[in-house]
mmCIF file of the N, C-alpha and C atoms, coordinates in Angstrom:
data_MODEL
# 
_entry.id   MODEL 
# 
loop_
_atom_site.group_PDB 
_atom_site.id 
_atom_site.type_symbol 
_atom_site.label_atom_id 
_atom_site.label_alt_id 
_atom_site.label_comp_id 
_atom_site.label_asym_id 
_atom_site.label_entity_id 
_atom_site.label_seq_id 
_atom_site.pdbx_PDB_ins_code 
_atom_site.Cartn_x 
_atom_site.Cartn_y 
_atom_site.Cartn_z 
_atom_site.occupancy 
_atom_site.B_iso_or_equiv 
_atom_site.pdbx_formal_charge 
_atom_site.auth_seq_id 
_atom_site.auth_comp_id 
_atom_site.auth_asym_id 
_atom_site.auth_atom_id 
_atom_site.pdbx_PDB_model_num 
ATOM 1   N N  . UNK A 1 1  ? -162.429 -24.613 -0.846 1.00 0.00 ? 1  UNK A N  1 
ATOM 2   C CA . UNK A 1 1  ? -163.146 -23.886 0.201  1.00 0.00 ? 1  UNK A CA 1 
ATOM 3   C C  . UNK A 1 1  ? -163.801 -24.782 1.146  1.00 0.00 ? 1  UNK A C  1 
ATOM 4   N N  . UNK A 1 2  ? -163.705 -24.481 2.428  1.00 0.00 ? 2  UNK A N  1 
ATOM 5   C CA . UNK A 1 2  ? -164.351 -25.233 3.451  1.00 0.00 ? 2  UNK A CA 1 
ATOM 6   C C  . UNK A 1 2  ? -165.639 -24.563 3.869  1.00 0.00 ? 2  UNK A C  1 
ATOM 7   N N  . UNK A 1 3  ? -166.748 -25.374 3.996  1.00 0.00 ? 3  UNK A N  1 
ATOM 8   C CA . UNK A 1 3  ? -168.034 -24.842 4.294  1.00 0.00 ? 3  UNK A CA 1 
ATOM 9   C C  . UNK A 1 3  ? -168.645 -25.630 5.464  1.00 0.00 ? 3  UNK A C  1 
ATOM 10  N N  . UNK A 1 4  ? -169.788 -25.066 6.068  1.00 0.00 ? 4  UNK A N  1 
ATOM 11  C CA . UNK A 1 4  ? -170.423 -25.756 7.122  1.00 0.00 ? 4  UNK A CA 1 
ATOM 12  C C  . UNK A 1 4  ? -170.798 -27.148 6.702  1.00 0.00 ? 4  UNK A C  1 
ATOM 13  N N  . UNK A 1 5  ? -170.692 -28.072 7.635  1.00 0.00 ? 5  UNK A N  1 
ATOM 14  C CA . UNK A 1 5  ? -171.048 -29.499 7.469  1.00 0.00 ? 5  UNK A CA 1 
ATOM 15  C C  . UNK A 1 5  ? -169.989 -30.294 6.698  1.00 0.00 ? 5  UNK A C  1 
ATOM 16  N N  . UNK A 1 6  ? -168.880 -29.663 6.191  1.00 0.00 ? 6  UNK A N  1 
ATOM 17  C CA . UNK A 1 6  ? -167.842 -30.343 5.536  1.00 0.00 ? 6  UNK A CA 1 
ATOM 18  C C  . UNK A 1 6  ? -167.030 -31.161 6.549  1.00 0.00 ? 6  UNK A C  1 
ATOM 19  N N  . UNK A 1 7  ? -166.467 -32.268 6.119  1.00 0.00 ? 7  UNK A N  1 
ATOM 20  C CA . UNK A 1 7  ? -165.491 -32.973 6.920  1.00 0.00 ? 7  UNK A CA 1 
ATOM 21  C C  . UNK A 1 7  ? -164.161 -32.286 6.711  1.00 0.00 ? 7  UNK A C  1 
ATOM 22  N N  . UNK A 1 8  ? -163.395 -32.196 7.827  1.00 0.00 ? 8  UNK A N  1 
ATOM 23  C CA . UNK A 1 8  ? -162.052 -31.594 7.748  1.00 0.00 ? 8  UNK A CA 1 
ATOM 24  C C  . UNK A 1 8  ? -161.061 -32.494 8.530  1.00 0.00 ? 8  UNK A C  1 
ATOM 25  N N  . UNK A 1 9  ? -159.794 -32.356 8.218  1.00 0.00 ? 9  UNK A N  1 
ATOM 26  C CA . UNK A 1 9  ? -158.803 -33.177 8.778  1.00 0.00 ? 9  UNK A CA 1 
ATOM 27  C C  . UNK A 1 9  ? -157.854 -32.295 9.665  1.00 0.00 ? 9  UNK A C  1 
ATOM 28  N N  . UNK A 1 10 ? -157.584 -32.703 10.862 1.00 0.00 ? 10 UNK A N  1 
ATOM 29  C CA . UNK A 1 10 ? -156.755 -31.954 11.756 1.00 0.00 ? 10 UNK A CA 1 
ATOM 30  C C  . UNK A 1 10 ? -155.296 -32.029 11.305 1.00 0.00 ? 10 UNK A C  1 
ATOM 31  N N  . UNK A 1 11 ? -154.591 -30.917 11.237 1.00 0.00 ? 11 UNK A N  1 
ATOM 32  C CA . UNK A 1 11 ? -153.245 -30.804 10.713 1.00 0.00 ? 11 UNK A CA 1 
ATOM 33  C C  . UNK A 1 11 ? -152.174 -30.907 11.829 1.00 0.00 ? 11 UNK A C  1 
ATOM 34  N N  . UNK A 1 12 ? -152.593 -30.833 13.089 1.00 0.00 ? 12 UNK A N  1 
ATOM 35  C CA . UNK A 1 12 ? -151.683 -30.839 14.194 1.00 0.00 ? 12 UNK A CA 1 
ATOM 36  C C  . UNK A 1 12 ? -152.295 -31.471 15.406 1.00 0.00 ? 12 UNK A C  1 
ATOM 37  N N  . UNK A 1 13 ? -151.499 -32.051 16.319 1.00 0.00 ? 13 UNK A N  1 
ATOM 38  C CA . UNK A 1 13 ? -152.008 -32.604 17.561 1.00 0.00 ? 13 UNK A CA 1 
ATOM 39  C C  . UNK A 1 13 ? -152.538 -31.493 18.435 1.00 0.00 ? 13 UNK A C  1 
ATOM 40  N N  . UNK A 1 14 ? -153.638 -31.759 19.130 1.00 0.00 ? 14 UNK A N  1 
ATOM 41  C CA . UNK A 1 14 ? -154.184 -30.814 20.125 1.00 0.00 ? 14 UNK A CA 1 
ATOM 42  C C  . UNK A 1 14 ? -154.343 -31.724 21.345 1.00 0.00 ? 14 UNK A C  1 
ATOM 43  N N  . UNK A 1 15 ? -153.273 -31.869 22.125 1.00 0.00 ? 15 UNK A N  1 
ATOM 44  C CA . UNK A 1 15 ? -153.218 -32.847 23.230 1.00 0.00 ? 15 UNK A CA 1 
ATOM 45  C C  . UNK A 1 15 ? -154.178 -32.527 24.339 1.00 0.00 ? 15 UNK A C  1 
ATOM 46  N N  . UNK A 1 16 ? -154.458 -31.236 24.622 1.00 0.00 ? 16 UNK A N  1 
ATOM 47  C CA . UNK A 1 16 ? -155.394 -30.876 25.679 1.00 0.00 ? 16 UNK A CA 1 
ATOM 48  C C  . UNK A 1 16 ? -156.831 -31.327 25.340 1.00 0.00 ? 16 UNK A C  1 
ATOM 49  N N  . UNK A 1 17 ? -157.124 -31.638 24.106 1.00 0.00 ? 17 UNK A N  1 
ATOM 50  C CA . UNK A 1 17 ? -158.438 -32.159 23.672 1.00 0.00 ? 17 UNK A CA 1 
ATOM 51  C C  . UNK A 1 17 ? -158.331 -33.572 23.274 1.00 0.00 ? 17 UNK A C  1 
ATOM 52  N N  . UNK A 1 18 ? -157.169 -34.220 23.456 1.00 0.00 ? 18 UNK A N  1 
ATOM 53  C CA . UNK A 1 18 ? -156.974 -35.629 23.123 1.00 0.00 ? 18 UNK A CA 1 
ATOM 54  C C  . UNK A 1 18 ? -157.193 -35.903 21.604 1.00 0.00 ? 18 UNK A C  1 
ATOM 55  N N  . UNK A 1 19 ? -156.762 -34.971 20.790 1.00 0.00 ? 19 UNK A N  1 
ATOM 56  C CA . UNK A 1 19 ? -156.865 -35.071 19.349 1.00 0.00 ? 19 UNK A CA 1 
ATOM 57  C C  . UNK A 1 19 ? -155.451 -35.169 18.756 1.00 0.00 ? 19 UNK A C  1 
ATOM 58  N N  . UNK A 1 20 ? -155.335 -35.902 17.653 1.00 0.00 ? 20 UNK A N  1 
ATOM 59  C CA . UNK A 1 20 ? -154.071 -36.065 16.996 1.00 0.00 ? 20 UNK A CA 1 
ATOM 60  C C  . UNK A 1 20 ? -154.207 -35.740 15.502 1.00 0.00 ? 20 UNK A C  1 
ATOM 61  N N  . UNK A 1 21 ? -153.084 -35.405 14.905 1.00 0.00 ? 21 UNK A N  1 
ATOM 62  C CA . UNK A 1 21 ? -153.060 -35.123 13.459 1.00 0.00 ? 21 UNK A CA 1 
ATOM 63  C C  . UNK A 1 21 ? -153.733 -36.263 12.736 1.00 0.00 ? 21 UNK A C  1 
ATOM 64  N N  . UNK A 1 22 ? -154.605 -35.865 11.782 1.00 0.00 ? 22 UNK A N  1 
ATOM 65  C CA . UNK A 1 22 ? -155.350 -36.831 11.004 1.00 0.00 ? 22 UNK A CA 1 
ATOM 66  C C  . UNK A 1 22 ? -156.764 -37.079 11.509 1.00 0.00 ? 22 UNK A C  1 
ATOM 67  N N  . UNK A 1 23 ? -157.099 -36.735 12.733 1.00 0.00 ? 23 UNK A N  1 
ATOM 68  C CA . UNK A 1 23 ? -158.421 -36.928 13.269 1.00 0.00 ? 23 UNK A CA 1 
ATOM 69  C C  . UNK A 1 23 ? -159.387 -36.071 12.316 1.00 0.00 ? 23 UNK A C  1 
ATOM 70  N N  . UNK A 1 24 ? -160.601 -36.608 12.159 1.00 0.00 ? 24 UNK A N  1 
ATOM 71  C CA . UNK A 1 24 ? -161.595 -35.987 11.281 1.00 0.00 ? 24 UNK A CA 1 
ATOM 72  C C  . UNK A 1 24 ? -162.652 -35.350 12.054 1.00 0.00 ? 24 UNK A C  1 
ATOM 73  N N  . UNK A 1 25 ? -163.023 -34.115 11.669 1.00 0.00 ? 25 UNK A N  1 
ATOM 74  C CA . UNK A 1 25 ? -164.106 -33.417 12.332 1.00 0.00 ? 25 UNK A CA 1 
ATOM 75  C C  . UNK A 1 25 ? -165.056 -32.855 11.362 1.00 0.00 ? 25 UNK A C  1 
ATOM 76  N N  . UNK A 1 26 ? -166.133 -32.258 11.817 1.00 0.00 ? 26 UNK A N  1 
ATOM 77  C CA . UNK A 1 26 ? -167.141 -31.670 11.013 1.00 0.00 ? 26 UNK A CA 1 
ATOM 78  C C  . UNK A 1 26 ? -167.284 -30.190 11.319 1.00 0.00 ? 26 UNK A C  1 
ATOM 79  N N  . UNK A 1 27 ? -167.305 -29.416 10.317 1.00 0.00 ? 27 UNK A N  1 
ATOM 80  C CA . UNK A 1 27 ? -167.515 -27.933 10.462 1.00 0.00 ? 27 UNK A CA 1 
ATOM 81  C C  . UNK A 1 27 ? -168.963 -27.704 10.891 1.00 0.00 ? 27 UNK A C  1 
ATOM 82  N N  . UNK A 1 28 ? -169.120 -27.139 12.136 1.00 0.00 ? 28 UNK A N  1 
ATOM 83  C CA . UNK A 1 28 ? -170.518 -26.913 12.553 1.00 0.00 ? 28 UNK A CA 1 
ATOM 84  C C  . UNK A 1 28 ? -170.781 -25.383 12.509 1.00 0.00 ? 28 UNK A C  1 
ATOM 85  N N  . UNK A 1 29 ? -169.801 -24.529 12.287 1.00 0.00 ? 29 UNK A N  1 
ATOM 86  C CA . UNK A 1 29 ? -169.991 -23.121 12.026 1.00 0.00 ? 29 UNK A CA 1 
ATOM 87  C C  . UNK A 1 29 ? -168.769 -22.559 11.338 1.00 0.00 ? 29 UNK A C  1 
ATOM 88  N N  . UNK A 1 30 ? -169.051 -21.767 10.303 1.00 0.00 ? 30 UNK A N  1 
ATOM 89  C CA . UNK A 1 30 ? -168.041 -21.031 9.613  1.00 0.00 ? 30 UNK A CA 1 
ATOM 90  C C  . UNK A 1 30 ? -168.129 -19.572 9.936  1.00 0.00 ? 30 UNK A C  1 
ATOM 91  N N  . UNK A 1 31 ? -167.097 -19.060 10.599 1.00 0.00 ? 31 UNK A N  1 
ATOM 92  C CA . UNK A 1 31 ? -167.118 -17.657 11.007 1.00 0.00 ? 31 UNK A CA 1 
ATOM 93  C C  . UNK A 1 31 ? -166.730 -16.799 9.817  1.00 0.00 ? 31 UNK A C  1 
ATOM 94  N N  . UNK A 1 32 ? -165.788 -17.222 9.061  1.00 0.00 ? 32 UNK A N  1 
ATOM 95  C CA . UNK A 1 32 ? -165.313 -16.557 7.851  1.00 0.00 ? 32 UNK A CA 1 
ATOM 96  C C  . UNK A 1 32 ? -164.530 -17.574 7.046  1.00 0.00 ? 32 UNK A C  1 
ATOM 97  N N  . UNK A 1 33 ? -163.803 -17.146 6.044  1.00 0.00 ? 33 UNK A N  1 
ATOM 98  C CA . UNK A 1 33 ? -163.061 -18.109 5.188  1.00 0.00 ? 33 UNK A CA 1 
ATOM 99  C C  . UNK A 1 33 ? -161.862 -18.754 5.879  1.00 0.00 ? 33 UNK A C  1 
ATOM 100 N N  . UNK A 1 34 ? -161.475 -18.308 7.039  1.00 0.00 ? 34 UNK A N  1 
ATOM 101 C CA . UNK A 1 34 ? -160.283 -18.872 7.657  1.00 0.00 ? 34 UNK A CA 1 
ATOM 102 C C  . UNK A 1 34 ? -160.566 -19.351 9.162  1.00 0.00 ? 34 UNK A C  1 
ATOM 103 N N  . UNK A 1 35 ? -161.775 -19.152 9.697  1.00 0.00 ? 35 UNK A N  1 
ATOM 104 C CA . UNK A 1 35 ? -162.013 -19.519 11.083 1.00 0.00 ? 35 UNK A CA 1 
ATOM 105 C C  . UNK A 1 35 ? -163.279 -20.329 11.175 1.00 0.00 ? 35 UNK A C  1 
ATOM 106 N N  . UNK A 1 36 ? -163.238 -21.416 11.941 1.00 0.00 ? 36 UNK A N  1 
ATOM 107 C CA . UNK A 1 36 ? -164.317 -22.432 11.938 1.00 0.00 ? 36 UNK A CA 1 
ATOM 108 C C  . UNK A 1 36 ? -164.558 -22.994 13.345 1.00 0.00 ? 36 UNK A C  1 
ATOM 109 N N  . UNK A 1 37 ? -165.708 -23.431 13.612 1.00 0.00 ? 37 UNK A N  1 
ATOM 110 C CA . UNK A 1 37 ? -166.060 -24.253 14.771 1.00 0.00 ? 37 UNK A CA 1 
ATOM 111 C C  . UNK A 1 37 ? -166.145 -25.645 14.351 1.00 0.00 ? 37 UNK A C  1 
ATOM 112 N N  . UNK A 1 38 ? -165.322 -26.562 14.911 1.00 0.00 ? 38 UNK A N  1 
ATOM 113 C CA . UNK A 1 38 ? -165.227 -27.944 14.458 1.00 0.00 ? 38 UNK A CA 1 
ATOM 114 C C  . UNK A 1 38 ? -165.629 -28.913 15.590 1.00 0.00 ? 38 UNK A C  1 
ATOM 115 N N  . UNK A 1 39 ? -166.469 -29.878 15.285 1.00 0.00 ? 39 UNK A N  1 
ATOM 116 C CA . UNK A 1 39 ? -166.825 -30.919 16.246 1.00 0.00 ? 39 UNK A CA 1 
ATOM 117 C C  . UNK A 1 39 ? -166.189 -32.224 15.870 1.00 0.00 ? 39 UNK A C  1 
ATOM 118 N N  . UNK A 1 40 ? -165.540 -32.842 16.851 1.00 0.00 ? 40 UNK A N  1 
ATOM 119 C CA . UNK A 1 40 ? -164.932 -34.167 16.705 1.00 0.00 ? 40 UNK A CA 1 
ATOM 120 C C  . UNK A 1 40 ? -165.778 -35.146 17.512 1.00 0.00 ? 40 UNK A C  1 
ATOM 121 N N  . UNK A 1 41 ? -166.167 -36.239 16.890 1.00 0.00 ? 41 UNK A N  1 
ATOM 122 C CA . UNK A 1 41 ? -167.026 -37.207 17.565 1.00 0.00 ? 41 UNK A CA 1 
ATOM 123 C C  . UNK A 1 41 ? -166.505 -38.638 17.440 1.00 0.00 ? 41 UNK A C  1 
ATOM 124 N N  . UNK A 1 42 ? -166.966 -39.516 18.312 1.00 0.00 ? 42 UNK A N  1 
ATOM 125 C CA . UNK A 1 42 ? -166.678 -40.941 18.185 1.00 0.00 ? 42 UNK A CA 1 
ATOM 126 C C  . UNK A 1 42 ? -167.534 -41.544 17.150 1.00 0.00 ? 42 UNK A C  1 
ATOM 127 N N  . UNK A 1 43 ? -167.279 -42.807 16.779 1.00 0.00 ? 43 UNK A N  1 
ATOM 128 C CA . UNK A 1 43 ? -168.132 -43.501 15.821 1.00 0.00 ? 43 UNK A CA 1 
ATOM 129 C C  . UNK A 1 43 ? -169.573 -43.557 16.211 1.00 0.00 ? 43 UNK A C  1 
ATOM 130 N N  . UNK A 1 44 ? -169.814 -43.565 17.491 1.00 0.00 ? 44 UNK A N  1 
ATOM 131 C CA . UNK A 1 44 ? -171.233 -43.608 17.971 1.00 0.00 ? 44 UNK A CA 1 
ATOM 132 C C  . UNK A 1 44 ? -171.858 -42.259 18.048 1.00 0.00 ? 44 UNK A C  1 
ATOM 133 N N  . UNK A 1 45 ? -171.099 -41.228 17.767 1.00 0.00 ? 45 UNK A N  1 
ATOM 134 C CA . UNK A 1 45 ? -171.686 -39.860 17.777 1.00 0.00 ? 45 UNK A CA 1 
ATOM 135 C C  . UNK A 1 45 ? -171.505 -39.047 19.030 1.00 0.00 ? 45 UNK A C  1 
ATOM 136 N N  . UNK A 1 46 ? -170.765 -39.594 19.991 1.00 0.00 ? 46 UNK A N  1 
ATOM 137 C CA . UNK A 1 46 ? -170.493 -38.806 21.249 1.00 0.00 ? 46 UNK A CA 1 
ATOM 138 C C  . UNK A 1 46 ? -169.412 -37.827 20.930 1.00 0.00 ? 46 UNK A C  1 
ATOM 139 N N  . UNK A 1 47 ? -169.652 -36.582 21.411 1.00 0.00 ? 47 UNK A N  1 
ATOM 140 C CA . UNK A 1 47 ? -168.728 -35.460 21.190 1.00 0.00 ? 47 UNK A CA 1 
ATOM 141 C C  . UNK A 1 47 ? -167.481 -35.685 22.007 1.00 0.00 ? 47 UNK A C  1 
ATOM 142 N N  . UNK A 1 48 ? -166.317 -35.582 21.289 1.00 0.00 ? 48 UNK A N  1 
ATOM 143 C CA . UNK A 1 48 ? -164.984 -35.593 21.953 1.00 0.00 ? 48 UNK A CA 1 
ATOM 144 C C  . UNK A 1 48 ? -164.559 -34.199 22.268 1.00 0.00 ? 48 UNK A C  1 
ATOM 145 N N  . UNK A 1 49 ? -164.763 -33.308 21.282 1.00 0.00 ? 49 UNK A N  1 
ATOM 146 C CA . UNK A 1 49 ? -164.313 -31.932 21.425 1.00 0.00 ? 49 UNK A CA 1 
ATOM 147 C C  . UNK A 1 49 ? -165.023 -31.048 20.414 1.00 0.00 ? 49 UNK A C  1 
ATOM 148 N N  . UNK A 1 50 ? -165.298 -29.811 20.839 1.00 0.00 ? 50 UNK A N  1 
ATOM 149 C CA . UNK A 1 50 ? -165.772 -28.802 19.880 1.00 0.00 ? 50 UNK A CA 1 
ATOM 150 C C  . UNK A 1 50 ? -164.795 -27.635 20.076 1.00 0.00 ? 50 UNK A C  1 
ATOM 151 N N  . UNK A 1 51 ? -164.100 -27.264 18.974 1.00 0.00 ? 51 UNK A N  1 
ATOM 152 C CA . UNK A 1 51 ? -163.032 -26.280 19.035 1.00 0.00 ? 51 UNK A CA 1 
ATOM 153 C C  . UNK A 1 51 ? -163.152 -25.244 17.923 1.00 0.00 ? 51 UNK A C  1 
ATOM 154 N N  . UNK A 1 52 ? -162.745 -24.027 18.247 1.00 0.00 ? 52 UNK A N  1 
ATOM 155 C CA . UNK A 1 52 ? -162.600 -22.948 17.287 1.00 0.00 ? 52 UNK A CA 1 
ATOM 156 C C  . UNK A 1 52 ? -161.204 -23.088 16.650 1.00 0.00 ? 52 UNK A C  1 
ATOM 157 N N  . UNK A 1 53 ? -161.156 -23.381 15.377 1.00 0.00 ? 53 UNK A N  1 
ATOM 158 C CA . UNK A 1 53 ? -159.835 -23.597 14.725 1.00 0.00 ? 53 UNK A CA 1 
ATOM 159 C C  . UNK A 1 53 ? -159.774 -22.770 13.440 1.00 0.00 ? 53 UNK A C  1 
ATOM 160 N N  . UNK A 1 54 ? -158.544 -22.542 13.006 1.00 0.00 ? 54 UNK A N  1 
ATOM 161 C CA . UNK A 1 54 ? -158.330 -21.818 11.754 1.00 0.00 ? 54 UNK A CA 1 
ATOM 162 C C  . UNK A 1 54 ? -157.862 -22.747 10.663 1.00 0.00 ? 54 UNK A C  1 
ATOM 163 N N  . UNK A 1 55 ? -157.752 -22.183 9.469  1.00 0.00 ? 55 UNK A N  1 
ATOM 164 C CA . UNK A 1 55 ? -157.290 -23.030 8.354  1.00 0.00 ? 55 UNK A CA 1 
ATOM 165 C C  . UNK A 1 55 ? -155.840 -23.423 8.506  1.00 0.00 ? 55 UNK A C  1 
ATOM 166 N N  . UNK A 1 56 ? -155.172 -22.888 9.500  1.00 0.00 ? 56 UNK A N  1 
ATOM 167 C CA . UNK A 1 56 ? -153.794 -23.332 9.812  1.00 0.00 ? 56 UNK A CA 1 
ATOM 168 C C  . UNK A 1 56 ? -153.814 -24.648 10.555 1.00 0.00 ? 56 UNK A C  1 
ATOM 169 N N  . UNK A 1 57 ? -154.968 -24.930 11.219 1.00 0.00 ? 57 UNK A N  1 
ATOM 170 C CA . UNK A 1 57 ? -155.127 -26.170 12.011 1.00 0.00 ? 57 UNK A CA 1 
ATOM 171 C C  . UNK A 1 57 ? -155.813 -27.308 11.290 1.00 0.00 ? 57 UNK A C  1 
ATOM 172 N N  . UNK A 1 58 ? -156.566 -26.961 10.204 1.00 0.00 ? 58 UNK A N  1 
ATOM 173 C CA . UNK A 1 58 ? -157.347 -28.027 9.522  1.00 0.00 ? 58 UNK A CA 1 
ATOM 174 C C  . UNK A 1 58 ? -157.147 -27.916 8.040  1.00 0.00 ? 58 UNK A C  1 
ATOM 175 N N  . UNK A 1 59 ? -157.579 -28.932 7.351  1.00 0.00 ? 59 UNK A N  1 
ATOM 176 C CA . UNK A 1 59 ? -157.609 -28.886 5.882  1.00 0.00 ? 59 UNK A CA 1 
ATOM 177 C C  . UNK A 1 59 ? -158.831 -29.630 5.444  1.00 0.00 ? 59 UNK A C  1 
ATOM 178 N N  . UNK A 1 60 ? -159.217 -29.393 4.208  1.00 0.00 ? 60 UNK A N  1 
ATOM 179 C CA . UNK A 1 60 ? -160.381 -30.097 3.634  1.00 0.00 ? 60 UNK A CA 1 
ATOM 180 C C  . UNK A 1 60 ? -160.147 -31.544 3.531  1.00 0.00 ? 60 UNK A C  1 
ATOM 181 N N  . UNK A 1 61 ? -161.133 -32.360 3.780  1.00 0.00 ? 61 UNK A N  1 
ATOM 182 C CA . UNK A 1 61 ? -161.086 -33.786 3.582  1.00 0.00 ? 61 UNK A CA 1 
ATOM 183 C C  . UNK A 1 61 ? -161.156 -34.089 2.064  1.00 0.00 ? 61 UNK A C  1 
ATOM 184 N N  . UNK A 1 62 ? -160.248 -34.940 1.583  1.00 0.00 ? 62 UNK A N  1 
ATOM 185 C CA . UNK A 1 62 ? -160.156 -35.261 0.179  1.00 0.00 ? 62 UNK A CA 1 
ATOM 186 C C  . UNK A 1 62 ? -160.924 -36.569 -0.070 1.00 0.00 ? 62 UNK A C  1 
ATOM 187 N N  . UNK A 1 63 ? -161.790 -36.600 -1.109 1.00 0.00 ? 63 UNK A N  1 
ATOM 188 C CA . UNK A 1 63 ? -162.614 -37.769 -1.398 1.00 0.00 ? 63 UNK A CA 1 
ATOM 189 C C  . UNK A 1 63 ? -161.747 -38.987 -1.725 1.00 0.00 ? 63 UNK A C  1 
ATOM 190 N N  . UNK A 1 64 ? -160.507 -38.844 -1.997 1.00 0.00 ? 64 UNK A N  1 
ATOM 191 C CA . UNK A 1 64 ? -159.620 -39.973 -2.304 1.00 0.00 ? 64 UNK A CA 1 
ATOM 192 C C  . UNK A 1 64 ? -158.936 -40.573 -1.054 1.00 0.00 ? 64 UNK A C  1 
ATOM 193 N N  . UNK A 1 65 ? -159.220 -40.014 0.115  1.00 0.00 ? 65 UNK A N  1 
ATOM 194 C CA . UNK A 1 65 ? -158.618 -40.462 1.367  1.00 0.00 ? 65 UNK A CA 1 
ATOM 195 C C  . UNK A 1 65 ? -159.481 -41.581 1.978  1.00 0.00 ? 65 UNK A C  1 
ATOM 196 N N  . UNK A 1 66 ? -158.881 -42.389 2.843  1.00 0.00 ? 66 UNK A N  1 
ATOM 197 C CA . UNK A 1 66 ? -159.632 -43.466 3.481  1.00 0.00 ? 66 UNK A CA 1 
ATOM 198 C C  . UNK A 1 66 ? -159.652 -43.114 4.977  1.00 0.00 ? 66 UNK A C  1 
ATOM 199 N N  . UNK A 1 67 ? -160.783 -43.442 5.604  1.00 0.00 ? 67 UNK A N  1 
ATOM 200 C CA . UNK A 1 67 ? -160.935 -43.185 7.062  1.00 0.00 ? 67 UNK A CA 1 
ATOM 201 C C  . UNK A 1 67 ? -160.115 -44.208 7.867  1.00 0.00 ? 67 UNK A C  1 
ATOM 202 N N  . UNK A 1 68 ? -159.740 -43.835 9.070  1.00 0.00 ? 68 UNK A N  1 
ATOM 203 C CA . UNK A 1 68 ? -158.943 -44.693 9.965  1.00 0.00 ? 68 UNK A CA 1 
ATOM 204 C C  . UNK A 1 68 ? -159.565 -44.524 11.334 1.00 0.00 ? 68 UNK A C  1 
ATOM 205 N N  . UNK A 1 69 ? -159.488 -45.584 12.114 1.00 0.00 ? 69 UNK A N  1 
ATOM 206 C CA . UNK A 1 69 ? -160.023 -45.465 13.508 1.00 0.00 ? 69 UNK A CA 1 
ATOM 207 C C  . UNK A 1 69 ? -158.902 -45.617 14.504 1.00 0.00 ? 69 UNK A C  1 
ATOM 208 N N  . UNK A 1 70 ? -159.180 -45.125 15.716 1.00 0.00 ? 70 UNK A N  1 
ATOM 209 C CA . UNK A 1 70 ? -158.236 -45.372 16.861 1.00 0.00 ? 70 UNK A CA 1 
ATOM 210 C C  . UNK A 1 70 ? -159.059 -45.341 18.151 1.00 0.00 ? 70 UNK A C  1 
ATOM 211 N N  . UNK A 1 71 ? -158.668 -46.139 19.105 1.00 0.00 ? 71 UNK A N  1 
ATOM 212 C CA . UNK A 1 71 ? -159.346 -46.381 20.350 1.00 0.00 ? 71 UNK A CA 1 
ATOM 213 C C  . UNK A 1 71 ? -159.047 -45.264 21.314 1.00 0.00 ? 71 UNK A C  1 
ATOM 214 N N  . UNK A 1 72 ? -160.092 -44.634 21.863 1.00 0.00 ? 72 UNK A N  1 
ATOM 215 C CA . UNK A 1 72 ? -159.873 -43.551 22.883 1.00 0.00 ? 72 UNK A CA 1 
ATOM 216 C C  . UNK A 1 72 ? -160.396 -43.918 24.205 1.00 0.00 ? 72 UNK A C  1 
ATOM 217 N N  . UNK A 1 73 ? -160.671 -45.263 24.429 1.00 0.00 ? 73 UNK A N  1 
ATOM 218 C CA . UNK A 1 73 ? -161.230 -45.678 25.712 1.00 0.00 ? 73 UNK A CA 1 
ATOM 219 C C  . UNK A 1 73 ? -160.305 -45.457 26.831 1.00 0.00 ? 73 UNK A C  1 
ATOM 220 N N  . UNK A 1 74 ? -158.999 -45.321 26.619 1.00 0.00 ? 74 UNK A N  1 
ATOM 221 C CA . UNK A 1 74 ? -158.058 -45.081 27.731 1.00 0.00 ? 74 UNK A CA 1 
ATOM 222 C C  . UNK A 1 74 ? -157.906 -43.581 28.070 1.00 0.00 ? 74 UNK A C  1 
ATOM 223 N N  . UNK A 1 75 ? -158.688 -42.704 27.405 1.00 0.00 ? 75 UNK A N  1 
ATOM 224 C CA . UNK A 1 75 ? -158.634 -41.350 27.767 1.00 0.00 ? 75 UNK A CA 1 
ATOM 225 C C  . UNK A 1 75 ? -159.647 -40.994 28.824 1.00 0.00 ? 75 UNK A C  1 
ATOM 226 N N  . UNK A 1 76 ? -159.152 -40.299 29.790 1.00 0.00 ? 76 UNK A N  1 
ATOM 227 C CA . UNK A 1 76 ? -160.067 -39.921 30.923 1.00 0.00 ? 76 UNK A CA 1 
ATOM 228 C C  . UNK A 1 76 ? -161.122 -38.990 30.392 1.00 0.00 ? 76 UNK A C  1 
ATOM 229 N N  . UNK A 1 77 ? -162.330 -39.189 30.857 1.00 0.00 ? 77 UNK A N  1 
ATOM 230 C CA . UNK A 1 77 ? -163.452 -38.359 30.463 1.00 0.00 ? 77 UNK A CA 1 
ATOM 231 C C  . UNK A 1 77 ? -163.455 -37.038 31.232 1.00 0.00 ? 77 UNK A C  1 
# 
């Protein structure tokens, strides 16, 4: 079950928000068991996107996974 403040993993690219499969976000609001407001941030804490997503778009972060970084400096603000 996904709850508020949980880390989640994006299951698909969302090109209009410059997000790719595997990006990690935080649940900032849980509307119900299948719909969530997710914030994606840089390592410094700057918000990249806040999106309303469903459990079709995200999955729970597994404690056995390792984080990965990618540079977004080439993305227009």
